[in-house]
N, C-alpha and C positions, 0 to 999 in steps of 0.2 A: 476285767477285760481278758478275753481269751485270744491268744495270737498264735500263729503258726508260721514258721519260716521254712523255706527250702533253699539250700545253698548247693552249688555245684562246684566240684573241684575237677580239673581236667589235667591229665597227663598227655602230652603230645606224642604220637606214636607212628611207627611204621615198622615194616619187617623187611630186612634186607640181608644179603650175604655179601661178605667182603672177601674176594679172592685176590689178595694182594699180589701185584706183579713181581714184587721183590721177595717172595716167599723163599726162605732158606731151602736150598736144594736137598739138604739132609733131613728135612722134616716130613713126617707122614701126616701131619695135621694141617687143617686149613683154618684161617681166621674167620669167625662168624660174628654177627651181631643180631640180637633180638630186641625189638621194640614193639610195643602194642598200645593203642589208644584205650584209655580207661576213663569212663565217666562215672563219677560217684555222686549219688544223691545223699545229702545230709539234711535231715529234717528234725525239728524240735517243736513240740507243743509247749506253751508256757502261759502262766497267768501273769498279768501285768497290772501294777498299781502305779498311778501317777499322782504326785503331790497335789493338794487342793489348788495351789496357785500356779500350777504348771502352765495352764492355758492363759491365765491372766498376766503372766510375766514372760512374754515371748523372747525376751533378750537374755533371760537367766539360764544358766546351766545347773544341773542338779546332781547330787550324789546318787550313786547307784548301789543297791544291795542285791547280790545274787544269792538266792537261798536254794540249797540242795536237800531234797527230802530223803527219807529213809527207805529201806527195802519194802516196808509194808504198804507204801503208797504207789508202787510201780503198777503199770498197766496202760490202759487206753483212755482212761477218764482223767483229763487234765485237772478237774476240780478236786481230785484227791490230794493235790499238792497244797490244798487249803486246809487240810486236816490239822496240821501242826505248823509251827513256825511263826515268823513275824506277822503273817496275815491275821492271826488271832489278836495280836496286839493292836493292829490297825483298827479293828472293830471298835475298840474302846478309845482309840487315839487317832481319829481320822486326819489330824493335822500332821501325821507322819511325814517327815521331810525328805524321804528317800524315794527314788524310783525303785520299786521292788520287782524283781524278775524271778519267777518260780517255775523252772522248767520241769517237765515230766520225763521220768526214765521208764522205758518200756519194760514189760514183763520179762523176767529171766535175763535181764541185762544189768550191768553196773554202770556207773557214771563214766562217760567217755570225755576225757579232757579235750580231745580234738573237737568234738561236737560243741562242747560248752564254750570253748574259746571262739569258735565260729559264731555261736549265738551272741556272745558279747560283742563281737565285731559288728554283727547285724544291728544290735540295739544301739550301739554307739553311732552308727551311720544314720539311723532313722529317728532317734530321739536326742534331745538336748542333754547329753550326759557330760558331767564334769569328769574328764578323763583322769584328773589328779585325785579324784575321790571315788574310786571303785572298791567296794568292800565285798567280802566273801564269807559265807557261813553255811553250815550244814549239820545234819543230825544223823548219827549212826552210819549207815552206808553213805549218806551225804557228808558225814564227818570225814570219812575216808576220802571221798571225792574232793573235799575242801583241802585236805593235806596234799593230795596229788597235784591239784592245780597250783597251789601256792609254792610247792617245791619245784614245779616245772617252770613257772613263769612268775617268780616273786616280784619282779619289777612292775607287774600289771596291777597290783593291789596296794591300797593304802593301809589296810589292816584286815585281819581275818579272825573269825571266831569258830574254830572246829569244836563240835559238841559230841561227846561219847563216840568218837571215832578212833582211828589209828593211822600211822604213817609207815610206809615202807622205808626202812632206815637206809637203804642203799643209796639214794640220792644224797642223803646227809653225809654218809660215810665218804662218798666220792668227793663231795664238796670239801669236806674236812681234809681229805688226803691231797687236795690240790688239783684234782682232775677236771673239775668244773671250771668254766670261764670265770675269771676274776670278777667281772661285772655281775654275774649271776650270784656269786657268793656274797658280794657286797650288798646287792639288793635284798638277799635273804637276811643278812645281818641287820638291816635297817627296817625290816618288816615287823610291825607290831602284831603280836598274836596273843589272844586270850583264849585259853582252853578250858572247857567245862566237862566234868564227868561225875557220875554217881559212884561213890565209894563202894557201894554194894551191887554194882551193875553185873548181872549174871549173863548178859548177852555179849557185851564187849568189855572185857576186863579193864579196870582203870589203869592197869599197868601199860596198856597200849598208849594212852595219853602221856603217862609219866615217862615212858621210854622216849617218845618223840620230843617232849619238852626238855628232857635231860640232854639228848643229843644236840638239840639246837642251842642250848645254853653252852655246851662244850664247844660248839662251833663259833660262838661269840655273838649270837643274836642278842641285841641290846635291850629289847622290850618284849618279854614273854612271861605270861602268867598262867598258873594252873589253879583253878578253883575246883576242889572236890567237895561235893555235898555229902556229908557223913552218912546220912540215912537214905539217900536216893538210890534207886535201882537204875533201870535203863532210861527211864524218862527223866533226864536231867535238862531237857530243853524247855519244858513249860515254865519252870521257875526262871530260867535264863532269859527267854524271850519276853517274859512279863516284866522284866527289870528295866526301867527306863535308863538306868546307868550305862547299860551296854551300848545303847544308841548314841548317848552323849560321848562315850569313850571312842566310838568309831569316828564320829565327826571331828574329834580333836586331831585326827591324822589325815595327812594328804601326801601325795607323792610330788 
């Protein structure tokens, strides 16, 4: 199923000058204020899979898996998001128990956490999503996007699987140093993460995943794993998404 959303965010605006009557007499400056109305369109094309029993069980809520593709699938054709990822597993396993959302990233862009969280909000409002079982995964550029999202709002996800990506260590360092809100740090510590990477990856060095996992272990994340495929290069996702164990592992966790 191909779906498209358009979401609007609005900042309320006006322009005015403030010439305060109690301006200090010894000042040559005047107090001013600038405000402007800005309307921003946020859109996303995505592929949607619904479980076989979704329509037959209208009272049930379902776990959701958000999949972020890599740089090679960017563009205007939403069906390119079907090249890799869990959708290939679904072909052989149509009983797949997740709502799968596979958004498309435009050419020459990288994943925007703002757009993706708005997309999640839209899907939660329009589908019967179990908000305690929202999972996140992505490959290569999508692996980076996965790290960005889970570091930004760890409380949103029940578990995450970043594949052959990397993380900006700054949010981890800030959290470790005590600058992040305590609630965010605790949500991150309790977020299960299973990381996959090819040991011979020439595109994204495995050290990217190793560095992120090491930093999170130092922070005190309680359940985090790193699987390195000894002979794999950049494609560490086919083997991972073909493994039914990862889907069972996801479903063991809820917020």
